[in-house]
C-alpha positions in Angstrom: 66.5 -86.1 64.4 65.5 -84.8 60.9 62.3 -82.8 60.5 60.8 -85.4 58.2 61.1 -88.1 60.8 59.8 -85.8 63.5 56.7 -84.9 61.3 56.0 -88.6 60.7 56.1 -89.3 64.4 53.9 -86.3 65.1 51.3 -87.6 62.6 51.4 -91.1 64.1 50.8 -89.7 67.5 47.9 -87.5 66.4 46.3 -90.4 64.4 46.2 -92.6 67.5 43.5 -90.3 68.9 41.7 -89.1 65.8 38.5 -87.9 67.5 40.5 -86.0 70.2 42.7 -84.4 67.5 39.6 -83.3 65.5 37.9 -81.8 68.5 41.1 -80.0 69.5 41.2 -78.2 66.1 37.5 -77.2 66.4 38.2 -73.8 68.0 40.8 -73.0 65.2 38.3 -74.2 62.5 35.5 -72.0 63.9 37.7 -69.0 64.3 39.3 -69.2 60.8 35.9 -69.9 59.2 34.3 -67.0 60.9 37.1 -64.6 59.9 37.0 -65.7 56.2 33.2 -65.6 56.1 33.0 -62.1 57.7 35.7 -60.7 55.3 34.0 -62.2 52.3 30.6 -60.9 53.2 32.1 -57.4 54.1 33.8 -57.2 50.6 30.6 -58.5 49.0 28.5 -55.8 50.8 31.0 -53.2 49.7 30.7 -54.4 46.1 26.9 -54.4 46.3 26.9 -50.8 47.6 29.2 -49.7 44.8 26.9 -51.3 42.2 23.8 -49.8 43.8 25.4 -46.3 43.9 26.4 -46.5 40.3 22.8 -47.4 39.5 21.7 -44.0 40.8 23.1 -42.4 37.7 26.4 -41.3 36.1 28.1 -38.2 37.5 24.9 -37.3 39.5 24.7 -34.3 41.9 21.8 -33.5 44.2 21.1 -30.0 45.6 18.8 -29.9 48.7 17.8 -27.0 51.0 19.3 -27.3 54.5 22.7 -26.8 56.3 25.7 -28.0 54.3 26.8 -30.0 57.4 23.6 -32.1 57.5 23.8 -35.7 56.5 23.0 -36.8 53.0 19.4 -36.0 52.0 18.6 -34.2 55.3 16.9 -30.9 55.0 16.2 -28.2 57.6 12.8 -26.8 58.5 12.3 -23.2 57.7 14.9 -23.1 54.9 13.5 -21.7 51.7 13.1 -24.1 48.8 14.7 -23.5 45.4 12.9 -21.8 42.5 12.6 -22.5 38.8 14.6 -19.4 38.2 17.5 -21.0 40.2 17.4 -23.9 37.8 17.5 -21.6 34.8 20.4 -19.7 36.2 22.3 -22.9 36.9 21.8 -24.0 33.3 23.3 -20.7 32.1 26.2 -20.3 34.5 27.3 -23.8 35.7 29.2 -24.8 32.5 30.4 -28.1 34.0 26.8 -29.3 34.5 25.4 -31.3 31.7 21.8 -32.0 32.7 19.5 -30.3 35.3 16.0 -31.3 36.5 13.9 -29.8 39.3 12.1 -32.5 41.3 9.3 -32.7 43.9 7.8 -35.8 45.4 4.9 -36.9 47.4 3.5 -40.2 48.6 0.2 -40.6 46.8 -2.3 -43.3 45.9 -2.7 -44.4 42.3 -5.9 -46.1 41.2 -6.6 -48.0 38.0 -9.9 -49.8 37.7 -10.2 -51.9 40.9 -6.5 -51.9 41.7 -4.7 -49.2 43.8 -1.3 -48.7 45.2 0.4 -46.0 47.4 3.7 -45.0 45.8 6.1 -42.1 45.5 4.9 -39.8 42.7 7.5 -37.3 41.5 7.4 -34.3 39.2 10.5 -34.1 37.0 11.6 -32.9 33.6 12.7 -35.2 30.9 16.4 -34.6 31.7 15.9 -36.4 35.0 15.9 -39.8 33.1 19.1 -38.8 31.2 20.8 -38.0 34.6 19.7 -41.4 36.0 20.4 -43.2 32.8 17.0 -44.7 33.1 15.3 -45.8 29.9 11.8 -47.3 29.2 11.0 -50.9 28.6 7.5 -50.1 27.2 6.0 -47.0 25.6 8.0 -43.8 25.8 9.4 -41.4 28.4 8.3 -37.9 29.3 8.9 -35.4 26.5 9.7 -31.7 26.4 6.3 -31.2 24.9 4.7 -32.9 27.9 6.6 -30.4 30.1 5.6 -27.3 28.1 1.9 -28.2 27.9 1.7 -29.6 31.5 0.2 -32.8 30.0 -1.7 -35.2 32.2 0.7 -38.1 31.5 3.0 -40.3 33.6 5.5 -43.0 33.4 5.6 -45.8 36.1 8.1 -48.2 37.5 7.8 -52.0 36.9 6.4 -52.6 40.4 3.6 -50.1 40.0 2.8 -51.4 36.5 2.4 -55.0 37.7 0.4 -53.8 40.7 -2.1 -51.6 38.8 -2.2 -53.5 35.5 -1.5 -57.2 36.2 -1.3 -59.3 33.1 -1.8 -56.5 30.6 0.0 -53.5 29.1 -0.4 -50.2 30.9 0.4 -48.1 27.9 -2.4 -45.6 27.1 -4.3 -46.8 30.1 -5.7 -44.3 32.6 -4.7 -44.1 36.3 -5.9 -41.6 38.8 -3.2 -39.8 40.8 -4.5 -37.7 43.6 -7.9 -37.5 42.0 -6.2 -36.4 38.8 -6.6 -38.5 35.6 -3.3 -39.5 34.2 -2.5 -41.4 31.0 0.3 -43.9 31.3 2.7 -43.4 28.4 5.6 -45.6 29.5 7.0 -48.2 31.9 10.6 -47.7 33.1 13.3 -50.2 33.0 13.7 -52.3 36.1 16.2 -50.9 38.6 15.8 -53.1 41.6 16.7 -52.1 45.2 18.6 -49.0 46.0 21.7 -48.7 48.2 19.2 -48.2 51.2 17.1 -51.3 50.3 14.1 -49.4 48.9 12.4 -50.5 45.7 13.3 -48.0 42.9 10.7 -49.5 40.7 7.9 -48.6 43.1 7.6 -45.1 41.7 5.7 -42.9 39.2 6.8 -39.7 37.4 4.8 -36.8 35.9 6.0 -33.7 34.1 7.2 -31.2 36.7 4.8 -28.5 35.4 1.9 -30.8 35.8 2.9 -31.9 39.3 3.6 -28.4 40.6 0.4 -26.9 39.3 -2.1 -29.7 39.7 -0.7 -31.7 42.7 1.7 -29.5 44.8 0.0 -26.2 44.0 3.4 -24.5 44.0 6.3 -24.1 41.6 8.9 -24.2 44.4 11.6 -26.8 43.9 12.4 -29.2 46.7 15.4 -30.9 45.0 17.6 -30.1 42.0 19.0 -33.1 40.3 22.0 -32.6 38.0 24.8 -34.4 36.3 28.4 -33.3 35.4 29.4 -33.2 31.8 32.1 -35.9 32.6 33.3 -37.9 35.6 36.4 -35.8 35.9 34.3 -32.7 36.1 32.1 -33.7 39.1 34.0 -31.5 41.5 34.0 -28.6 39.2 30.3 -28.9 38.6 29.7 -29.2 42.3 31.7 -26.0 43.0 29.9 -24.1 40.2 26.5 -25.1 41.5 27.5 -24.1 45.0 28.8 -20.7 44.0 25.8 -20.0 41.8 23.3 -21.0 44.5 25.1 -18.9 47.1 24.7 -15.8 44.9 21.1 -16.6 44.2 20.3 -17.1 47.9 22.3 -14.0 48.9 24.7 -15.8 51.2 27.6 -13.5 52.2 31.3 -14.6 52.3 32.0 -16.5 55.5 28.4 -17.4 56.1 27.3 -21.0 56.2 25.3 -22.3 53.2 21.6 -23.0 53.8 21.7 -25.7 51.1 23.9 -28.6 50.3 25.1 -30.1 47.0 25.7 -33.8 47.4 27.0 -36.5 45.1 26.7 -40.3 45.4 30.4 -40.7 46.3 29.5 -39.4 49.7 26.9 -42.1 50.2 29.4 -44.7 49.0 32.2 -43.5 51.3 29.8 -43.5 54.3 28.3 -46.9 53.6 31.8 -48.4 52.9 33.1 -46.9 56.1 30.1 -48.5 58.0 30.5 -51.9 56.4 34.2 -51.8 56.9 33.9 -51.0 60.6 31.3 -53.8 61.1 33.4 -56.3 59.2 36.4 -55.5 61.3 34.4 -55.7 64.5 32.9 -59.0 63.6 36.2 -60.4 62.4 37.7 -59.3 65.7 35.0 -61.1 67.6 35.5 -64.2 65.5 39.3 -64.0 66.1 38.6 -64.7 69.8 37.8 -68.2 68.7 41.4 -68.6 67.5 42.5 -67.7 71.0 40.1 -70.2 72.5 41.4 -72.8 69.9 45.0 -72.1 70.9 44.1 -72.6 74.6 42.5 -75.9 73.6 45.6 -77.0 71.8 47.8 -76.2 74.7 45.4 -78.0 77.1 45.3 -81.2 75.0 49.1 -81.1 74.4 49.7 -80.9 78.1 47.4 -83.9 78.6 49.3 -85.7 75.8 52.6 -85.0 77.5 51.3 -86.5 80.8 49.9 -89.6 78.9 53.2 -90.1 77.0 55.6 -89.5 79.8 56.9 -93.1 79.7 57.3 -92.9 75.9 59.3 -89.7 76.3 61.5 -91.3 78.9 62.3 -94.3 76.6 63.2 -91.9 73.7 65.5 -89.9 76.0 67.1 -93.1 77.3 67.9 -94.4 73.8 69.6 -91.2 72.8 67.0 -88.6 71.8 67.9 -85.1 72.7 65.7 -82.6 74.5 65.5 -80.5 71.4 64.1 -83.6 69.5 61.3 -83.9 72.0 60.7 -80.2 71.9 60.5 -80.2 68.1 58.1 -83.2 68.0 55.5 -81.6 70.3 55.8 -78.2 68.5 55.3 -80.0 65.2 52.2 -81.8 66.6 50.7 -78.5 67.8 51.5 -76.8 64.4 49.9 -79.7 62.5 46.8 -79.5 64.6 46.5 -75.7 64.0 47.4 -75.9 60.3 44.8 -78.6 59.6 42.3 -76.6 61.5 43.2 -73.5 59.5 42.8 -75.3 56.2 39.5 -76.8 57.2 38.3 -73.4 58.5 39.1 -71.7 55.2 37.1 -74.3 53.2 34.2 -74.1 55.7 34.4 -70.3 55.7 34.3 -70.0 51.9 31.3 -72.4 51.8 29.5 -70.4 54.4 30.2 -67.2 52.5 28.8 -68.6 49.3 25.6 -69.6 51.1 25.3 -66.3 52.8 25.9 -64.4 49.6 23.1 -66.3 47.9 20.8 -65.8 50.9 21.4 -62.1 51.1 21.6 -61.6 47.4 25.0 -59.9 47.5 28.1 -60.7 45.3 30.4 -63.5 46.5 33.9 -62.2 46.8 36.9 -64.4 47.6 38.8 -62.7 50.5 42.2 -63.1 48.8 44.1 -61.5 51.7 42.0 -62.7 54.6 42.3 -66.4 53.9 46.1 -66.7 53.9 46.4 -64.2 56.8 43.8 -66.3 58.8 45.8 -69.5 58.0 49.1 -67.9 59.1 47.5 -66.7 62.3 46.2 -70.1 63.0 49.6 -71.7 62.6 51.1 -69.0 64.8 48.5 -69.7 67.5 49.4 -73.4 67.3 53.2 -72.7 67.7 52.7 -70.1 70.4 50.4 -72.3 72.5 52.4 -75.4 71.8 55.6 -74.0 73.4 54.6 -74.6 77.0 53.7 -78.4 76.5 56.7 -78.9 74.3 59.1 -77.4 76.9 57.5 -79.4 79.6 58.1 -82.6 77.6 61.6 -81.7 76.8 62.5 -81.0 80.4 61.4 -84.4 81.7 63.9 -86.4 83.7 64.5 -89.6 81.8 64.8 -91.8 84.9 61.6 -90.2 86.5 59.8 -90.6 83.1 60.8 -94.3 82.9 59.3 -95.0 86.3 56.1 -93.1 85.5 53.0 -95.3 85.4 
């Protein structure tokens, strides 16, 4: 019998029990939909992390006190902080470094009239905003003159601006920072959430000289923020900073660094590894539904063989070969799984779009996952359809004709 005729017979048999056929494919539908959704969300999360990391700044490097083997941003107690002289020497000797800024931060309360807000206040030099590629939407940024004179000025993020000065411009308004009067000279461009989900706009910045003398009471530097002169010079800048700081901190050859020079690529690699692992794990769990769906197809096909024993006997009696019967039931199982796979892909993409909007991450079409999931669903149908098809093909025509 030709494959076309066999396919027509298979469709006719499946359409006789529409609801049963639909329910049989449900496991395949759920499995494929879950795999497609998980892969799309995983790729969307990876894209979101990449965008968030790039928002930190171009070619950025961060030097922090603490063991070099510590995780990103982790410092060690008892390790000496950097000095302003370290920053000056880095400017002179690290030729692959473009911009440098010392930075110290504290969580402080800002007060303006009757409004107040606790936020992260940082002392930085004007180069910090060049490193972060962070401009102002109102007013101006910190200037070298502000740094030289230790001026009582600050720039604030959009969140702080709206909280302290709702409905009006904060430019040239006074806010008190740690009982210190500070004139707001600028509002920074909106950055949004960071890779770790924190609001980057919930921040305020003062000249480093002002912060160290009037707030921290020390000129020690907790963090050195830097940028390479070009993207292809990041590794060279990192190496030069490491070597210079080792000499400045009198670390002998073979001894472990008591500081670390990090770059955002490390964060990106770590987060992508985590999201990739979670995506694979969840997709693996979802793939179990495909196995359950395959078992469901085999179960229903076995029931179908029993119900259609007399029909099979008649076909065998009028000249159909066992291979024709085998092919028909295999085609029926394949059709069920293929339709379930197609429906699952559509449902999975729809769920991925909704999840992307809900979680505010990019929607990415899983170009590879969708066809792979469909192919696996068809393979599951064929695999689990073999047993019922062989049972049907091996029926004795005489016994089948007598079956009631």
